[in-house]
KEVEX-641981 format. One line per 8 residues: number of its first residue (from 0); their letters; for each residue z, x, y of N, C-alpha, C. Coordinates in Angstrom, 1 decimal. Atoms other than C-alpha are relative to their C-alpha. Layout:
BEGIN
NUM) a) Z/X/Y/Z/X/Y/Z/X/Y | ...
***
This chain:
BEGIN
0) xxxxxxxx) 0.3/-0.8/2.2/72.6/-73.5/-32.5/-1.1/0.8/0.0 | 1.5/-1.0/0.1/70.1/-71.2/-33.5/-1.2/-0.9/-0.4 | 1.3/1.0/0.2/66.7/-72.7/-33.3/-0.9/0.9/0.0 | 0.8/-0.8/-0.2/63.5/-70.7/-34.3/-0.8/-0.9/-0.1 | 1.6/0.9/-0.7/60.0/-72.3/-33.0/-1.0/0.3/-0.6 | 1.3/-0.6/-0.1/56.7/-71.3/-34.4/-1.1/-0.6/0.5 | 1.2/0.8/-0.4/53.3/-72.3/-32.9/-0.9/1.3/0.1 | 1.1/-0.8/0.2/49.9/-70.9/-32.4/-0.7/0.4/-1.1
8) xxxxxxxx) 0.6/-0.4/1.0/48.6/-71.4/-35.8/-1.0/-1.0/0.1 | 1.4/1.2/0.0/45.1/-73.7/-36.1/-1.3/0.7/-1.0 | 0.9/-0.2/0.8/41.7/-73.1/-37.9/-0.9/1.2/0.8 | 0.2/-1.1/-0.6/40.2/-70.1/-37.6/-0.9/0.8/-0.8 | 1.0/-0.6/1.0/36.8/-68.3/-39.3/0.0/1.1/-0.5 | -0.5/-1.4/-0.2/37.1/-65.6/-41.1/-0.7/1.5/0.9 | -0.3/-1.4/-1.3/37.6/-62.2/-39.2/-0.1/-0.1/1.3 | -0.5/1.1/-1.2/38.8/-64.5/-36.4/1.3/0.8/0.1
16) xxxxxxxx) -1.5/-0.4/-0.7/42.0/-63.6/-34.5/0.8/-1.2/0.1 | -0.9/0.5/-0.4/45.4/-65.6/-33.7/1.2/0.4/0.0 | -1.4/-0.4/-0.6/48.6/-65.3/-32.2/0.6/-1.0/-0.1 | -1.0/1.2/0.0/51.7/-66.8/-33.6/1.0/0.2/1.1 | -0.9/-0.2/-0.6/54.6/-67.3/-31.6/1.6/-0.2/-0.6 | -1.3/0.5/0.2/58.2/-67.6/-32.6/0.9/0.2/1.0 | -0.8/0.0/-1.8/60.5/-69.0/-29.6/1.1/0.1/-0.7 | -1.6/0.2/0.8/64.2/-68.2/-30.7/0.8/-0.2/1.3
24) xxxxxxxx) -1.0/0.1/-0.5/67.5/-69.5/-29.4/1.2/-0.6/-0.1 | -1.3/-0.1/0.9/71.1/-69.9/-29.6/0.5/1.6/-0.5 | -0.3/-1.3/0.6/71.2/-66.2/-30.4/-0.4/1.0/1.0 | 0.4/-1.5/-0.7/70.7/-62.8/-28.7/-1.2/1.0/-0.9 | 1.0/0.0/0.8/67.4/-62.4/-30.2/0.0/1.8/0.0 | -0.2/-1.9/0.1/66.9/-58.1/-29.4/1.2/0.2/-1.0 | -1.1/-0.2/1.5/70.4/-58.1/-32.1/-0.7/-0.6/-1.1 | 0.4/0.5/1.6/68.7/-59.1/-35.2/-1.4/0.4/-0.3
32) xxxxxxxx) 1.7/-0.2/0.9/65.6/-58.3/-37.4/-0.7/-1.4/0.2 | 0.5/1.5/0.2/63.4/-61.4/-37.2/-1.1/0.7/-1.1 | 1.3/-0.2/1.2/60.5/-61.6/-40.1/-0.7/-1.4/-0.4 | 1.0/0.9/-0.1/57.7/-63.5/-40.2/-0.7/-0.1/-1.9 | 0.6/-0.1/0.9/56.8/-64.9/-43.7/-1.1/-1.0/-0.2 | 1.0/0.8/0.1/54.2/-67.2/-45.0/0.0/-0.6/-1.6 | -0.4/0.7/0.7/53.8/-69.5/-47.7/-1.5/-0.7/-0.7 | 0.7/0.8/-0.1/50.6/-70.4/-49.2/-0.2/-1.2/-1.4
40) xxxxxxxx) 0.1/1.4/0.9/49.5/-73.9/-51.5/0.4/0.5/-1.2 | -0.3/-0.3/1.5/51.1/-72.9/-55.2/0.3/0.9/-0.3 | -0.7/-0.9/0.3/52.6/-69.7/-54.7/1.4/0.3/0.9 | -1.0/0.2/-0.9/55.8/-68.7/-53.3/0.4/0.9/1.1 | -0.5/-0.3/-1.2/57.1/-67.5/-49.8/0.4/1.6/-0.4 | 0.0/-1.4/0.1/56.4/-64.2/-48.9/0.2/1.2/1.2 | -0.6/-0.9/-1.4/57.7/-61.3/-46.2/-1.7/0.4/0.3 | 1.1/-1.0/-0.6/54.6/-60.0/-43.8/0.4/0.5/0.7
48) xxxxxxxx) -0.1/-0.7/-1.2/56.0/-58.6/-41.1/1.4/-0.3/0.4 | -1.6/0.3/-0.2/59.6/-57.6/-39.9/-0.7/1.7/1.0 | -0.6/-0.4/-1.1/60.7/-56.4/-36.7/1.6/0.3/0.0 | -1.4/0.4/-0.4/64.3/-55.1/-36.0/0.6/0.5/1.3 | -0.8/-0.2/-1.2/67.0/-54.6/-33.5/-0.5/1.4/0.7 | 0.8/-1.3/-0.5/65.8/-51.1/-33.1/-1.2/0.3/0.5 | 1.4/-1.1/0.3/62.1/-51.4/-33.4/-0.7/0.0/-0.4 | 0.7/0.4/1.0/60.9/-51.0/-36.1/-0.7/-0.7/-0.2
56) xxxxxxxx) 1.2/1.0/0.6/58.3/-52.7/-37.9/-0.3/0.4/-1.0 | 0.4/-0.2/1.2/57.4/-52.8/-41.2/-1.3/-1.3/-0.9 | 0.6/0.9/0.5/54.6/-54.7/-43.2/-0.6/-0.7/-1.1 | 0.5/0.5/1.3/53.0/-56.4/-46.2/-0.9/0.9/-0.4 | 0.7/-0.5/0.3/50.3/-54.0/-47.9/-0.8/-0.9/0.3 | 0.9/1.2/-0.2/48.0/-57.2/-47.8/-0.3/-0.2/1.7 | 0.3/0.0/-1.1/48.4/-57.1/-44.0/-0.2/1.4/1.2 | -0.3/-1.7/-0.9/49.0/-53.2/-42.8/-1.8/-0.2/0.4
64) xxxxxxxx) 1.3/0.2/-1.0/46.2/-52.5/-40.1/-0.3/-1.3/0.6 | 0.0/0.5/0.1/45.7/-55.9/-40.0/0.6/-1.1/1.5 | -0.9/0.7/-1.0/48.7/-57.7/-37.9/0.8/0.8/0.7 | -0.9/-0.8/-0.9/51.3/-56.8/-35.5/0.9/-0.6/0.3 | -0.9/0.6/-0.1/54.6/-58.0/-35.1/0.6/1.0/0.9 | -0.3/-0.9/-1.8/56.1/-57.5/-31.4/1.0/-1.3/0.6 | -0.7/0.9/-0.5/58.9/-58.9/-29.7/0.0/-0.2/1.7 | -0.2/0.3/-2.0/59.3/-60.3/-25.4/1.4/-0.5/-0.2
72) xxxxxxxx) -1.4/0.5/-0.3/62.9/-60.0/-25.6/0.4/-0.4/0.9 | -0.3/1.1/-0.7/63.1/-61.4/-22.3/-0.9/-1.2/0.4 | 0.3/1.5/0.8/61.3/-64.4/-23.6/0.5/-0.8/-1.0 | -0.6/0.3/1.2/63.2/-64.7/-26.4/-1.3/-0.7/-1.3 | 1.3/0.8/1.2/59.9/-65.0/-28.6/-0.5/1.2/-1.0 | 0.2/-1.2/0.5/58.7/-62.7/-31.1/-1.1/-0.4/-0.6 | 1.4/0.1/-0.1/55.1/-62.3/-32.0/-0.9/0.0/-1.3 | 0.5/-0.9/1.2/52.7/-61.6/-34.9/-1.4/-0.6/0.7
80) xxxxxxxx) 1.8/-0.3/-0.9/48.9/-60.9/-33.2/-0.6/-0.2/-1.9 | 0.6/-0.1/1.0/46.7/-61.0/-36.5/-1.6/-0.3/0.0 | 1.4/-0.4/-0.2/43.1/-59.8/-36.4/-0.6/-0.1/-1.4 | 0.3/0.0/0.6/40.5/-59.9/-38.8/0.4/-0.8/-1.7 | -1.1/1.1/0.7/41.8/-62.6/-40.5/-0.9/-0.1/-1.4 | 0.9/0.4/1.0/40.8/-64.1/-44.1/0.1/-0.9/-0.8 | 0.1/1.1/0.3/40.4/-66.9/-46.0/1.3/0.2/-0.7 | -1.0/-0.4/0.1/43.5/-65.5/-48.1/1.1/0.1/0.2
88) xxxxxxxx) -0.9/0.1/-1.0/45.4/-65.3/-45.0/1.1/-1.8/0.4 | -0.8/1.7/-0.6/45.7/-69.6/-44.8/1.8/0.0/-1.0 | -1.6/0.4/0.6/49.5/-70.4/-45.5/0.6/-0.7/1.3 | -0.9/0.6/-1.3/52.4/-72.1/-43.5/1.2/1.6/0.4 | -0.3/-1.1/-0.3/53.7/-69.0/-41.6/1.5/-0.7/0.6 | -1.3/-0.1/-0.5/57.6/-69.1/-40.4/0.7/1.5/0.0 | -1.0/-1.0/-0.4/59.9/-67.2/-38.8/1.6/-0.4/-0.3 | -0.8/-0.6/1.0/63.0/-65.9/-40.3/1.2/0.6/0.5
96) xxxxxxxx) -1.0/-0.9/-0.6/66.7/-64.6/-38.9/1.3/-0.4/-1.0 | -1.0/0.5/0.6/69.3/-64.2/-41.1/1.1/-0.8/0.4 | -0.9/0.6/-0.2/71.7/-66.7/-41.6/0.3/-0.9/-1.0 | 1.5/0.0/-0.3/69.6/-68.3/-42.8/-0.2/-1.2/0.6 | 0.8/1.3/-1.0/67.5/-69.9/-40.1/-1.3/0.4/-0.5 | 1.8/0.7/0.3/63.7/-70.9/-40.6/-0.2/-0.8/0.8 | 0.8/0.7/-1.0/61.8/-72.4/-38.2/-1.0/-1.2/-0.9 | 0.6/1.0/0.8/59.8/-75.4/-39.3/-2.0/0.6/-0.3
104) xxxxxxxx) 0.8/-0.3/0.3/56.6/-73.6/-39.7/-1.7/-0.2/0.8 | 1.7/0.3/-0.6/52.4/-73.0/-38.3/-0.3/0.2/-0.7 | 1.4/-0.1/0.5/49.9/-73.9/-40.3/-1.0/1.1/0.5 | 1.7/-1.3/-0.1/47.0/-70.7/-40.2/-0.8/-0.8/-1.4 | 1.6/0.5/0.8/43.7/-72.2/-42.1/-1.2/1.1/0.2 | 1.4/-0.4/-0.2/41.0/-69.6/-42.5/-1.2/0.0/-1.0 | 0.9/1.0/0.9/38.1/-71.0/-43.6/-1.8/0.0/1.2 | 1.8/0.0/-0.5/33.9/-71.4/-42.3/0.1/-1.5/-0.1
***
């Protein structure tokens, strides 16, 4: 069955970096669009970055030039490289595939 498993979250200081991973199984990753979402406490879930089956990418304005989404289809994994992190990036990050299918999420906390 389809599974998405996120990892790589943690606590980081402002200005730091993290790389999130979304390990996919149960479908051919390269055929589908994958989206990273995030949800901060008390806020709605929002789309952060998208990679399509043709390799096109799209980003929320709040993360443009700081975050990079990429796929290693041989490893069945989609990554979210996050640089210059800010406290407002604190959230649970999820990967998503149409179905809908969601992972369990990984917590990112940006704090001194």
